[in-house]
VODREN-846569 format. One record per residue (C-alpha): chain; x, y, z; residue number from 1. Coordinates in steps of 0.2 Angstrom, whole numbers, m for minus. Example, Ala and Ser with C-alpha at 12.3 -4.5 7.8 and 13.67 -1.06 7.14 Angstrom:
<pt "A", <62, m22, 39>, 1>
<pt "A", <68, m5, 36>, 2>
***
This chain:
<pt "A", <87, 152, m26>, 1>
<pt "A", <100, 157, m13>, 2>
<pt "A", <87, 160, 0>, 3>
<pt "A", <85, 141, 1>, 4>
<pt "A", <66, 143, 5>, 5>
<pt "A", <62, 130, m8>, 6>
<pt "A", <71, 117, 3>, 7>
<pt "A", <54, 115, 13>, 8>
<pt "A", <48, 105, m2>, 9>
<pt "A", <62, 92, m1>, 10>
<pt "A", <53, 84, 14>, 11>
<pt "A", <35, 90, 11>, 12>
<pt "A", <34, 82, m7>, 13>
<pt "A", <38, 64, 0>, 14>
<pt "A", <25, 67, 14>, 15>
<pt "A", <12, 73, 2>, 16>
<pt "A", <15, 57, m9>, 17>
<pt "A", <14, 46, 7>, 18>
<pt "A", <m3, 54, 11>, 19>
<pt "A", <m9, 53, m7>, 20>
<pt "A", <m4, 34, m10>, 21>
<pt "A", <m10, 29, 7>, 22>
<pt "A", <m27, 36, 5>, 23>
<pt "A", <m30, 35, m13>, 24>
<pt "A", <m17, 23, m20>, 25>
<pt "A", <m29, 8, m21>, 26>
<pt "A", <m39, 18, m34>, 27>
<pt "A", <m24, 20, m45>, 28>
<pt "A", <m15, 7, m56>, 29>
<pt "A", <0, m1, m47>, 30>
<pt "A", <12, 6, m60>, 31>
<pt "A", <5, 24, m59>, 32>
<pt "A", <8, 23, m40>, 33>
<pt "A", <26, 18, m43>, 34>
<pt "A", <29, 31, m56>, 35>
<pt "A", <21, 44, m45>, 36>
<pt "A", <32, 40, m31>, 37>
<pt "A", <48, 39, m42>, 38>
<pt "A", <44, 56, m50>, 39>
<pt "A", <42, 64, m33>, 40>
<pt "A", <58, 57, m27>, 41>
<pt "A", <66, 63, m44>, 42>
<pt "A", <60, 81, m40>, 43>
<pt "A", <67, 79, m22>, 44>
<pt "A", <84, 73, m29>, 45>
<pt "A", <85, 88, m41>, 46>
<pt "A", <81, 100, m27>, 47>
<pt "A", <94, 92, m15>, 48>
<pt "A", <108, 94, m29>, 49>
<pt "A", <103, 112, m32>, 50>
<pt "A", <104, 115, m13>, 51>
<pt "A", <121, 107, m12>, 52>
<pt "A", <127, 117, m27>, 53>
<pt "A", <122, 134, m20>, 54>
<pt "A", <127, 129, m2>, 55>
<pt "A", <145, 123, m6>, 56>
<pt "A", <149, 134, m21>, 57>
<pt "A", <139, 150, m20>, 58>
<pt "A", <132, 156, m3>, 59>
<pt "A", <138, 147, 12>, 60>
<pt "A", <156, 149, 12>, 61>
<pt "A", <163, 165, 20>, 62>
<pt "A", <182, 166, 21>, 63>
<pt "A", <183, 147, 17>, 64>
<pt "A", <171, 144, 32>, 65>
<pt "A", <155, 135, 29>, 66>
<pt "A", <141, 143, 40>, 67>
<pt "A", <125, 136, 47>, 68>
<pt "A", <110, 143, 38>, 69>
<pt "A", <93, 142, 47>, 70>
<pt "A", <81, 142, 32>, 71>
<pt "A", <65, 140, 43>, 72>
<pt "A", <62, 141, 61>, 73>
<pt "A", <45, 141, 70>, 74>
<pt "A", <42, 139, 88>, 75>
<pt "A", <31, 124, 92>, 76>
<pt "A", <32, 123, 111>, 77>
<pt "A", <37, 136, 123>, 78>
<pt "A", <43, 132, 140>, 79>
<pt "A", <54, 147, 147>, 80>
<pt "A", <63, 161, 139>, 81>
<pt "A", <78, 150, 135>, 82>
<pt "A", <70, 133, 133>, 83>
<pt "A", <58, 130, 118>, 84>
<pt "A", <55, 117, 105>, 85>
<pt "A", <56, 123, 87>, 86>
<pt "A", <53, 115, 70>, 87>
<pt "A", <64, 121, 56>, 88>
<pt "A", <77, 117, 43>, 89>
<pt "A", <96, 119, 46>, 90>
<pt "A", <108, 118, 32>, 91>
<pt "A", <126, 115, 36>, 92>
<pt "A", <140, 104, 27>, 93>
<pt "A", <134, 87, 35>, 94>
<pt "A", <115, 90, 33>, 95>
<pt "A", <118, 95, 15>, 96>
<pt "A", <129, 80, 12>, 97>
<pt "A", <116, 69, 19>, 98>
<pt "A", <102, 76, 8>, 99>
<pt "A", <113, 71, m7>, 100>
<pt "A", <115, 53, 0>, 101>
<pt "A", <97, 50, 5>, 102>
<pt "A", <89, 57, m11>, 103>
<pt "A", <101, 48, m22>, 104>
<pt "A", <100, 31, m14>, 105>
<pt "A", <81, 33, m12>, 106>
<pt "A", <79, 38, m31>, 107>
<pt "A", <89, 23, m36>, 108>
<pt "A", <78, 12, m25>, 109>
<pt "A", <62, 19, m32>, 110>
<pt "A", <68, 16, m50>, 111>
<pt "A", <74, m1, m46>, 112>
<pt "A", <58, m6, m37>, 113>
<pt "A", <48, m3, m52>, 114>
<pt "A", <56, m19, m59>, 115>
<pt "A", <59, m29, m44>, 116>
<pt "A", <42, m27, m35>, 117>
<pt "A", <32, m28, m52>, 118>
<pt "A", <17, m39, m49>, 119>
<pt "A", <18, m38, m30>, 120>
<pt "A", <2, m37, m20>, 121>
<pt "A", <2, m20, m11>, 122>
<pt "A", <13, m11, m24>, 123>
<pt "A", <5, 6, m20>, 124>
<pt "A", <7, 3, m1>, 125>
<pt "A", <25, m1, m4>, 126>
<pt "A", <28, 16, m12>, 127>
<pt "A", <18, 25, 1>, 128>
<pt "A", <30, 17, 14>, 129>
<pt "A", <45, 22, 4>, 130>
<pt "A", <39, 40, 4>, 131>
<pt "A", <36, 40, 22>, 132>
<pt "A", <53, 34, 25>, 133>
<pt "A", <61, 47, 14>, 134>
<pt "A", <51, 61, 23>, 135>
<pt "A", <57, 55, 40>, 136>
<pt "A", <75, 54, 35>, 137>
<pt "A", <75, 71, 27>, 138>
<pt "A", <66, 79, 42>, 139>
<pt "A", <79, 70, 53>, 140>
<pt "A", <95, 77, 44>, 141>
<pt "A", <88, 95, 43>, 142>
<pt "A", <82, 97, 61>, 143>
<pt "A", <87, 113, 69>, 144>
<pt "A", <86, 105, 87>, 145>
<pt "A", <89, 88, 95>, 146>
<pt "A", <70, 86, 100>, 147>
<pt "A", <65, 89, 82>, 148>
<pt "A", <78, 76, 77>, 149>
<pt "A", <70, 64, 90>, 150>
<pt "A", <53, 66, 83>, 151>
<pt "A", <59, 61, 65>, 152>
<pt "A", <70, 48, 73>, 153>
<pt "A", <55, 39, 79>, 154>
<pt "A", <46, 41, 62>, 155>
<pt "A", <61, 33, 54>, 156>
<pt "A", <58, 18, 66>, 157>
<pt "A", <40, 17, 62>, 158>
<pt "A", <43, 18, 43>, 159>
<pt "A", <56, 5, 44>, 160>
<pt "A", <45, m7, 54>, 161>
<pt "A", <32, m5, 40>, 162>
<pt "A", <44, m8, 26>, 163>
<pt "A", <53, m23, 35>, 164>
<pt "A", <36, m31, 38>, 165>
<pt "A", <29, m27, 20>, 166>
<pt "A", <27, m46, 17>, 167>
<pt "A", <16, m47, 32>, 168>
<pt "A", <9, m64, 26>, 169>
<pt "A", <27, m71, 31>, 170>
<pt "A", <29, m75, 49>, 171>
<pt "A", <48, m72, 48>, 172>
<pt "A", <45, m54, 41>, 173>
<pt "A", <32, m50, 55>, 174>
<pt "A", <45, m57, 68>, 175>
<pt "A", <59, m47, 60>, 176>
<pt "A", <49, m30, 60>, 177>
<pt "A", <44, m32, 78>, 178>
<pt "A", <62, m37, 83>, 179>
<pt "A", <68, m21, 74>, 180>
<pt "A", <55, m10, 82>, 181>
<pt "A", <57, m17, 100>, 182>
<pt "A", <76, m17, 100>, 183>
<pt "A", <78, 0, 93>, 184>
<pt "A", <64, 6, 106>, 185>
<pt "A", <75, 1, 120>, 186>
<pt "A", <90, 11, 113>, 187>
<pt "A", <79, 26, 109>, 188>
<pt "A", <73, 27, 127>, 189>
<pt "A", <91, 30, 132>, 190>
<pt "A", <91, 43, 118>, 191>
<pt "A", <76, 52, 125>, 192>
<pt "A", <83, 52, 143>, 193>
<pt "A", <99, 59, 137>, 194>
<pt "A", <90, 73, 128>, 195>
<pt "A", <80, 77, 143>, 196>
<pt "A", <96, 77, 154>, 197>
<pt "A", <106, 88, 142>, 198>
<pt "A", <92, 100, 139>, 199>
<pt "A", <89, 102, 158>, 200>
<pt "A", <108, 105, 161>, 201>
<pt "A", <110, 117, 146>, 202>
<pt "A", <93, 125, 145>, 203>
<pt "A", <92, 123, 126>, 204>
<pt "A", <88, 110, 113>, 205>
<pt "A", <95, 120, 99>, 206>
<pt "A", <109, 113, 89>, 207>
<pt "A", <117, 130, 85>, 208>
<pt "A", <118, 134, 104>, 209>
<pt "A", <123, 116, 109>, 210>
<pt "A", <137, 114, 97>, 211>
<pt "A", <145, 131, 98>, 212>
<pt "A", <162, 127, 105>, 213>
<pt "A", <163, 145, 112>, 214>
<pt "A", <145, 145, 118>, 215>
<pt "A", <138, 145, 136>, 216>
<pt "A", <130, 128, 134>, 217>
<pt "A", <146, 118, 133>, 218>
<pt "A", <154, 129, 146>, 219>
<pt "A", <140, 127, 158>, 220>
<pt "A", <137, 108, 155>, 221>
<pt "A", <154, 103, 162>, 222>
<pt "A", <152, 108, 180>, 223>
<pt "A", <140, 95, 188>, 224>
<pt "A", <147, 77, 190>, 225>
<pt "A", <139, 60, 195>, 226>
<pt "A", <150, 45, 199>, 227>
<pt "A", <165, 53, 193>, 228>
<pt "A", <158, 59, 176>, 229>
<pt "A", <150, 75, 171>, 230>
<pt "A", <131, 75, 169>, 231>
<pt "A", <134, 80, 151>, 232>
<pt "A", <145, 65, 149>, 233>
<pt "A", <131, 54, 155>, 234>
<pt "A", <119, 63, 144>, 235>
<pt "A", <130, 60, 128>, 236>
<pt "A", <132, 42, 133>, 237>
<pt "A", <113, 40, 133>, 238>
<pt "A", <112, 50, 117>, 239>
<pt "A", <125, 38, 109>, 240>
<pt "A", <114, 23, 115>, 241>
<pt "A", <101, 29, 103>, 242>
<pt "A", <114, 29, 89>, 243>
<pt "A", <120, 12, 94>, 244>
<pt "A", <102, 5, 92>, 245>
<pt "A", <98, 14, 75>, 246>
<pt "A", <115, 10, 68>, 247>
<pt "A", <115, m8, 74>, 248>
<pt "A", <131, m7, 84>, 249>
<pt "A", <135, m21, 97>, 250>
<pt "A", <125, m25, 108>, 251>
<pt "A", <110, m19, 98>, 252>
<pt "A", <115, m26, 82>, 253>
<pt "A", <103, m41, 83>, 254>
<pt "A", <89, m33, 73>, 255>
<pt "A", <98, m29, 57>, 256>
<pt "A", <102, m47, 50>, 257>
<pt "A", <84, m52, 53>, 258>
<pt "A", <78, m36, 44>, 259>
<pt "A", <84, m44, 28>, 260>
<pt "A", <66, m52, 28>, 261>
<pt "A", <60, m36, 20>, 262>
<pt "A", <61, m33, 1>, 263>
<pt "A", <79, m32, m6>, 264>
<pt "A", <77, m14, m11>, 265>
<pt "A", <71, m10, 6>, 266>
<pt "A", <88, m18, 12>, 267>
<pt "A", <97, m6, 1>, 268>
<pt "A", <88, 9, 6>, 269>
<pt "A", <86, 7, 25>, 270>
<pt "A", <100, m5, 30>, 271>
<pt "A", <114, 0, 19>, 272>
<pt "A", <114, 19, 16>, 273>
<pt "A", <101, 29, 26>, 274>
<pt "A", <93, 23, 42>, 275>
<pt "A", <108, 13, 49>, 276>
<pt "A", <119, 29, 47>, 277>
<pt "A", <107, 39, 57>, 278>
<pt "A", <117, 35, 72>, 279>
<pt "A", <134, 41, 64>, 280>
<pt "A", <125, 57, 59>, 281>
<pt "A", <119, 59, 77>, 282>
<pt "A", <136, 58, 84>, 283>
<pt "A", <143, 69, 70>, 284>
<pt "A", <129, 82, 73>, 285>
<pt "A", <134, 83, 92>, 286>
<pt "A", <152, 81, 89>, 287>
<pt "A", <158, 97, 97>, 288>
<pt "A", <148, 92, 113>, 289>
<pt "A", <157, 75, 113>, 290>
<pt "A", <174, 83, 110>, 291>
<pt "A", <174, 98, 122>, 292>
<pt "A", <162, 92, 136>, 293>
<pt "A", <161, 73, 135>, 294>
<pt "A", <178, 66, 129>, 295>
<pt "A", <175, 50, 140>, 296>
<pt "A", <159, 47, 130>, 297>
<pt "A", <169, 49, 113>, 298>
<pt "A", <182, 36, 119>, 299>
<pt "A", <167, 24, 121>, 300>
<pt "A", <161, 28, 104>, 301>
<pt "A", <178, 23, 97>, 302>
<pt "A", <180, 7, 106>, 303>
<pt "A", <162, 1, 103>, 304>
<pt "A", <164, 5, 84>, 305>
<pt "A", <181, m5, 83>, 306>
<pt "A", <173, m20, 92>, 307>
<pt "A", <158, m20, 82>, 308>
<pt "A", <168, m19, 65>, 309>
<pt "A", <179, m34, 70>, 310>
<pt "A", <164, m44, 78>, 311>
<pt "A", <153, m42, 63>, 312>
<pt "A", <167, m45, 50>, 313>
<pt "A", <171, m62, 58>, 314>
<pt "A", <153, m67, 57>, 315>
<pt "A", <151, m62, 39>, 316>
<pt "A", <165, m74, 35>, 317>
<pt "A", <153, m89, 39>, 318>
<pt "A", <136, m83, 33>, 319>
<pt "A", <128, m92, 18>, 320>
<pt "A", <113, m80, 14>, 321>
<pt "A", <119, m67, 2>, 322>
<pt "A", <109, m53, 11>, 323>
<pt "A", <115, m58, 28>, 324>
<pt "A", <133, m57, 23>, 325>
<pt "A", <130, m39, 17>, 326>
<pt "A", <120, m35, 33>, 327>
<pt "A", <135, m40, 44>, 328>
<pt "A", <146, m30, 32>, 329>
<pt "A", <135, m15, 35>, 330>
<pt "A", <137, m17, 54>, 331>
<pt "A", <156, m18, 52>, 332>
<pt "A", <157, m3, 40>, 333>
<pt "A", <146, 7, 52>, 334>
<pt "A", <159, 2, 66>, 335>
<pt "A", <172, 10, 55>, 336>
<pt "A", <163, 27, 54>, 337>
<pt "A", <160, 27, 73>, 338>
<pt "A", <178, 23, 76>, 339>
<pt "A", <183, 38, 65>, 340>
<pt "A", <172, 50, 75>, 341>
<pt "A", <179, 43, 91>, 342>
<pt "A", <197, 46, 87>, 343>
<pt "A", <194, 63, 79>, 344>
<pt "A", <200, 79, 86>, 345>
<pt "A", <192, 96, 82>, 346>
<pt "A", <197, 108, 68>, 347>
<pt "A", <209, 107, 54>, 348>
<pt "A", <219, 91, 52>, 349>
<pt "A", <216, 87, 70>, 350>
<pt "A", <198, 84, 64>, 351>
<pt "A", <203, 71, 51>, 352>
<pt "A", <193, 57, 59>, 353>
<pt "A", <177, 68, 58>, 354>
<pt "A", <180, 71, 39>, 355>
<pt "A", <185, 53, 36>, 356>
<pt "A", <169, 46, 45>, 357>
<pt "A", <158, 57, 34>, 358>
<pt "A", <168, 53, 18>, 359>
<pt "A", <166, 35, 22>, 360>
<pt "A", <147, 37, 25>, 361>
<pt "A", <146, 44, 8>, 362>
<pt "A", <156, 31, m1>, 363>
<pt "A", <148, 17, 9>, 364>
<pt "A", <131, 23, 4>, 365>
<pt "A", <135, 21, m14>, 366>
<pt "A", <144, 4, m15>, 367>
<pt "A", <133, m4, m1>, 368>
<pt "A", <117, 1, m10>, 369>
<pt "A", <125, m6, m26>, 370>
<pt "A", <129, m22, m17>, 371>
<pt "A", <111, m24, m11>, 372>
<pt "A", <103, m20, m27>, 373>
<pt "A", <115, m32, m36>, 374>
<pt "A", <110, m45, m23>, 375>
<pt "A", <92, m42, m28>, 376>
<pt "A", <96, m44, m46>, 377>
<pt "A", <105, m61, m42>, 378>
<pt "A", <90, m67, m31>, 379>
<pt "A", <78, m61, m45>, 380>
<pt "A", <88, m72, m57>, 381>
<pt "A", <91, m88, m47>, 382>
<pt "A", <76, m87, m35>, 383>
<pt "A", <86, m90, m20>, 384>
<pt "A", <96, m81, m6>, 385>
<pt "A", <108, m94, m3>, 386>
<pt "A", <126, m95, m10>, 387>
<pt "A", <125, m114, m11>, 388>
<pt "A", <112, m111, m25>, 389>
<pt "A", <123, m99, m35>, 390>
<pt "A", <139, m101, m46>, 391>
<pt "A", <145, m97, m63>, 392>
<pt "A", <133, m82, m65>, 393>
<pt "A", <146, m70, m73>, 394>
<pt "A", <141, m77, m90>, 395>
<pt "A", <122, m76, m87>, 396>
<pt "A", <123, m59, m78>, 397>
<pt "A", <137, m49, m86>, 398>
<pt "A", <131, m32, m81>, 399>
<pt "A", <127, m37, m63>, 400>
<pt "A", <144, m46, m62>, 401>
<pt "A", <154, m30, m67>, 402>
<pt "A", <144, m19, m55>, 403>
<pt "A", <146, m31, m41>, 404>
<pt "A", <164, m33, m44>, 405>
<pt "A", <166, m14, m43>, 406>
<pt "A", <157, m13, m27>, 407>
<pt "A", <168, m27, m20>, 408>
<pt "A", <184, m18, m25>, 409>
<pt "A", <177, m2, m17>, 410>
<pt "A", <172, m10, 0>, 411>
<pt "A", <189, m19, 0>, 412>
<pt "A", <199, m3, m1>, 413>
<pt "A", <207, m6, m18>, 414>
<pt "A", <213, 9, m27>, 415>
<pt "A", <207, 19, m37>, 416>
<pt "A", <189, 14, m31>, 417>
<pt "A", <180, 25, m18>, 418>
<pt "A", <182, 15, m3>, 419>
<pt "A", <201, 16, m4>, 420>
<pt "A", <201, 35, m1>, 421>
<pt "A", <189, 35, 13>, 422>
<pt "A", <196, 20, 22>, 423>
<pt "A", <213, 27, 21>, 424>
<pt "A", <208, 43, 30>, 425>
<pt "A", <200, 33, 44>, 426>
<pt "A", <216, 22, 46>, 427>
<pt "A", <227, 37, 46>, 428>
<pt "A", <216, 45, 60>, 429>
<pt "A", <216, 29, 70>, 430>
<pt "A", <235, 28, 68>, 431>
<pt "A", <238, 45, 75>, 432>
<pt "A", <226, 42, 90>, 433>
<pt "A", <227, 25, 96>, 434>
<pt "A", <238, 11, 89>, 435>
<pt "A", <228, m3, 96>, 436>
<pt "A", <212, 3, 87>, 437>
<pt "A", <223, 6, 71>, 438>
<pt "A", <229, m12, 71>, 439>
<pt "A", <211, m19, 74>, 440>
<pt "A", <205, m9, 59>, 441>
<pt "A", <220, m16, 49>, 442>
<pt "A", <214, m33, 53>, 443>
<pt "A", <196, m29, 48>, 444>
<pt "A", <202, m22, 31>, 445>
<pt "A", <209, m39, 27>, 446>
<pt "A", <194, m49, 34>, 447>
<pt "A", <182, m37, 24>, 448>
<pt "A", <191, m41, 8>, 449>
<pt "A", <191, m60, 11>, 450>
<pt "A", <172, m61, 15>, 451>
<pt "A", <167, m50, 1>, 452>
<pt "A", <177, m59, m12>, 453>
<pt "A", <172, m76, m4>, 454>
<pt "A", <154, m70, m9>, 455>
<pt "A", <160, m64, m26>, 456>
<pt "A", <169, m80, m31>, 457>
<pt "A", <155, m91, m25>, 458>
<pt "A", <142, m82, m34>, 459>
<pt "A", <150, m77, m51>, 460>
<pt "A", <164, m90, m52>, 461>
<pt "A", <165, m108, m50>, 462>
<pt "A", <154, m122, m57>, 463>
<pt "A", <136, m119, m63>, 464>
<pt "A", <122, m124, m52>, 465>
<pt "A", <107, m134, m58>, 466>
<pt "A", <96, m119, m62>, 467>
<pt "A", <78, m123, m65>, 468>
<pt "A", <77, m109, m77>, 469>
<pt "A", <92, m101, m86>, 470>
<pt "A", <97, m85, m76>, 471>
<pt "A", <95, m69, m86>, 472>
<pt "A", <99, m51, m83>, 473>
<pt "A", <87, m40, m75>, 474>
<pt "A", <76, m27, m84>, 475>
<pt "A", <82, m9, m87>, 476>
<pt "A", <73, m2, m72>, 477>
<pt "A", <84, m13, m62>, 478>
<pt "A", <100, m12, m71>, 479>
<pt "A", <101, 7, m74>, 480>
<pt "A", <102, 11, m55>, 481>
<pt "A", <116, m2, m55>, 482>
<pt "A", <126, 8, m68>, 483>
<pt "A", <123, 24, m59>, 484>
<pt "A", <128, 18, m42>, 485>
<pt "A", <143, 8, m49>, 486>
<pt "A", <149, 25, m57>, 487>
<pt "A", <148, 33, m40>, 488>
<pt "A", <157, 19, m31>, 489>
<pt "A", <171, 20, m44>, 490>
<pt "A", <174, 39, m44>, 491>
<pt "A", <166, 47, m28>, 492>
<pt "A", <183, 44, m19>, 493>
<pt "A", <190, 59, m29>, 494>
<pt "A", <178, 71, m21>, 495>
<pt "A", <188, 83, m11>, 496>
<pt "A", <179, 80, 5>, 497>
<pt "A", <191, 89, 16>, 498>
<pt "A", <186, 105, 8>, 499>
<pt "A", <168, 102, 10>, 500>
<pt "A", <164, 93, 26>, 501>
<pt "A", <175, 96, 41>, 502>
<pt "A", <172, 97, 60>, 503>
<pt "A", <173, 116, 61>, 504>
<pt "A", <167, 120, 44>, 505>
<pt "A", <185, 126, 38>, 506>
<pt "A", <193, 117, 23>, 507>
<pt "A", <210, 109, 25>, 508>
<pt "A", <221, 99, 14>, 509>
<pt "A", <223, 80, 15>, 510>
<pt "A", <235, 68, 7>, 511>
<pt "A", <237, 50, 6>, 512>
<pt "A", <249, 43, 19>, 513>
<pt "A", <257, 29, 9>, 514>
<pt "A", <265, 21, 24>, 515>
<pt "A", <247, 17, 30>, 516>
<pt "A", <239, 15, 13>, 517>
<pt "A", <251, 3, 5>, 518>
<pt "A", <251, m10, 19>, 519>
<pt "A", <232, m8, 19>, 520>
<pt "A", <230, m12, 1>, 521>
<pt "A", <242, m27, 3>, 522>
<pt "A", <232, m34, 17>, 523>
<pt "A", <216, m32, 7>, 524>
<pt "A", <225, m40, m8>, 525>
<pt "A", <230, m54, 4>, 526>
<pt "A", <212, m56, 9>, 527>
<pt "A", <206, m57, m9>, 528>
<pt "A", <220, m69, m14>, 529>
<pt "A", <215, m81, 1>, 530>
<pt "A", <197, m81, m5>, 531>
<pt "A", <203, m85, m23>, 532>
<pt "A", <213, m100, m17>, 533>
<pt "A", <199, m106, m5>, 534>
<pt "A", <184, m104, m17>, 535>
<pt "A", <191, m105, m35>, 536>
<pt "A", <208, m114, m35>, 537>
<pt "A", <204, m127, m21>, 538>
<pt "A", <186, m127, m17>, 539>
<pt "A", <188, m142, m5>, 540>
<pt "A", <199, m131, 6>, 541>
<pt "A", <185, m122, 16>, 542>
<pt "A", <178, m139, 21>, 543>
<pt "A", <195, m145, 28>, 544>
<pt "A", <197, m129, 37>, 545>
<pt "A", <180, m129, 45>, 546>
<pt "A", <183, m147, 51>, 547>
<pt "A", <199, m141, 60>, 548>
<pt "A", <191, m126, 68>, 549>
<pt "A", <173, m133, 69>, 550>
<pt "A", <169, m126, 86>, 551>
<pt "A", <175, m108, 82>, 552>
<pt "A", <166, m109, 65>, 553>
<pt "A", <150, m115, 73>, 554>
<pt "A", <152, m101, 86>, 555>
<pt "A", <154, m88, 72>, 556>
<pt "A", <140, m96, 61>, 557>
<pt "A", <128, m94, 75>, 558>
<pt "A", <133, m76, 78>, 559>
<pt "A", <141, m80, 94>, 560>
<pt "A", <124, m85, 101>, 561>
<pt "A", <120, m67, 106>, 562>
<pt "A", <102, m69, 100>, 563>
<pt "A", <100, m84, 111>, 564>
<pt "A", <107, m74, 126>, 565>
<pt "A", <94, m61, 123>, 566>
<pt "A", <81, m74, 122>, 567>
<pt "A", <87, m82, 138>, 568>
<pt "A", <88, m66, 148>, 569>
<pt "A", <70, m61, 142>, 570>
<pt "A", <61, m77, 143>, 571>
<pt "A", <70, m86, 158>, 572>
<pt "A", <74, m70, 169>, 573>
<pt "A", <63, m55, 164>, 574>
<pt "A", <47, m65, 159>, 575>
<pt "A", <49, m78, 173>, 576>
<pt "A", <55, m67, 188>, 577>
<pt "A", <48, m50, 183>, 578>
<pt "A", <34, m51, 171>, 579>
<pt "A", <25, m66, 178>, 580>
<pt "A", <25, m60, 196>, 581>
<pt "A", <19, m42, 190>, 582>
<pt "A", <6, m51, 180>, 583>
<pt "A", <0, m61, 195>, 584>
<pt "A", <0, m46, 206>, 585>
<pt "A", <m10, m36, 193>, 586>
<pt "A", <m22, m51, 190>, 587>
<pt "A", <m25, m56, 208>, 588>
<pt "A", <m22, m41, 219>, 589>
<pt "A", <m26, m26, 208>, 590>
<pt "A", <m40, m34, 198>, 591>
<pt "A", <m46, m44, 213>, 592>
<pt "A", <m47, m28, 223>, 593>
<pt "A", <m57, m20, 210>, 594>
<pt "A", <m68, m35, 207>, 595>
<pt "A", <m71, m36, 226>, 596>
<pt "A", <m77, m18, 227>, 597>
<pt "A", <m88, m21, 212>, 598>
<pt "A", <m96, m36, 221>, 599>
<pt "A", <m98, m27, 238>, 600>
<pt "A", <m106, m12, 228>, 601>
<pt "A", <m118, m24, 220>, 602>
<pt "A", <m123, m32, 236>, 603>
<pt "A", <m126, m16, 245>, 604>
<pt "A", <m136, m9, 231>, 605>
<pt "A", <m147, m24, 231>, 606>
<pt "A", <m149, m22, 250>, 607>
<pt "A", <m154, m4, 250>, 608>
<pt "A", <m164, m3, 234>, 609>
<pt "A", <m180, m5, 245>, 610>
<pt "A", <m176, 13, 251>, 611>
<pt "A", <m182, 18, 233>, 612>
<pt "A", <m199, 9, 234>, 613>
<pt "A", <m210, 23, 229>, 614>
<pt "A", <m221, 21, 244>, 615>
<pt "A", <m224, 37, 253>, 616>
<pt "A", <m227, 29, 270>, 617>
<pt "A", <m210, 21, 270>, 618>
<pt "A", <m201, 37, 266>, 619>
<pt "A", <m210, 46, 280>, 620>
<pt "A", <m205, 32, 292>, 621>
<pt "A", <m187, 33, 287>, 622>
<pt "A", <m187, 52, 288>, 623>
<pt "A", <m195, 53, 305>, 624>
<pt "A", <m184, 38, 312>, 625>
<pt "A", <m169, 48, 306>, 626>
<pt "A", <m174, 64, 314>, 627>
<pt "A", <m178, 56, 330>, 628>
<pt "A", <m161, 47, 330>, 629>
<pt "A", <m152, 63, 326>, 630>
<pt "A", <m161, 72, 340>, 631>
<pt "A", <m156, 59, 353>, 632>
<pt "A", <m138, 59, 347>, 633>
<pt "A", <m137, 78, 349>, 634>
<pt "A", <m146, 77, 367>, 635>
<pt "A", <m133, 64, 372>, 636>
<pt "A", <m118, 74, 366>, 637>
<pt "A", <m125, 90, 374>, 638>
<pt "A", <m126, 81, 391>, 639>
***
């Protein structure tokens, strides 16, 4: 087993299921399609855990250093002796960790969907798209080179488009899928340009060469500059732009809240635990290049992450749709992860930020997937997404209530739940790097606890709403994933991440910095207490506060009008002053020229068609006339 050749099946199995269900799914019963997709993901999950076990505890560690293992590597396109594109499988601490995250969450979503999507039209199509997404994400994280990553990166975009727009009969879902696809395409264009610049400068696509701190790629890449920054720095800024789009960071965050129009399990899979962390994974994968050759780009990563986390947290405090609250929460938490990478050093305890980012990626995947699946169970029970239609649900949904509470405590950073440990490490890394960023994230920690418990108290406490039917607990296919994810959210913080996932592959010892952790917990507790006072003890208080700060509240409720700004720029500027003139030029000048040529050709052809009359005497006349004319011309020229 230690040769890891079996890992090829980890992403081939979902691909085969996608093909099978896509071509023959309509011939199978809906439940058979679901069970087939779920069983396939079960096998993938088992293989991923086997891979993690053998990698972390059997073969990969040499002298307490985790090495990179290239399981499979085949040349696809060959350009020069040093520049070629390969397709393969790369195992290292972060790719193996991502296999665990993707497979675990995907399996939970597959099981959950058996109950949630029961009776939906296009059941087999849904599971086919899920398999395509799993295949794309698996291929992305095990890529041996950045171009292979880009190929699967785009496949992830395609599969997310299909899943977000699953309810294609709903105009809102269609618009959301198109919005997600278009916005991320703009960001991915920057990613592609960055890849081309980087490969041209370093003469390689290969991660092993690119990310070697002692390698020639990093040393060579720092020499050329443009506008005060090295070409590598520009390249890495453009590469990061792709990550900003995929991870819904400001200013490309606008697609994520609208993507909630897809099925709730899709929200858990794509927009909580897997797709949106692809940007974080990209920066982590390229971290040595950022740190050694592009430190200015790494500073940009930190500040955009900090701003996005605060910006999204403020908006989340005002949203009334349960899924949109969780969507903005995701943006905020991804900002945390990006910030941690931006403030990280390299090697040992200096690389605390890197480890903390990956740690939080792992814990966040568990409790955020749990939050979305709990939201699905709530929506399934009350048939509404809006918090105003919910209340007093703890007595109707006891299991959902308990698991949702665990997830809220985890994301709020309350010990001993998982989010406390990973968030504490991020705050510690920020404290040692930049005090301004540190205090921003302190504030975000308090705001996060407030809006999550605003959601919790509104949904599960308070007065009962007038439900048309008595809410009831979801079926076992939906509740079993909640129990598993709740267990992970409660205990995954005890995983010794600093011994498994580090910036340089070397284990180091971490400890809780109580001078940072205790104030963080106090701030989170204050946020929870504030939510309790406002939404349980004195429910009229939020209305009075809103009336006092109505303009600020309206600004946050409308997401600071960023969507409207994009619409203004696209419709009033780009469409009116660029697209319309180009369309006029194309319609009247380009098409007009081609049409004129066609008309002239047609007229001339009608005029000269008599030359092909079939009458020999006319042919002889034209031949003799031409000969005489040619002879006269030659005589004139020779004189």
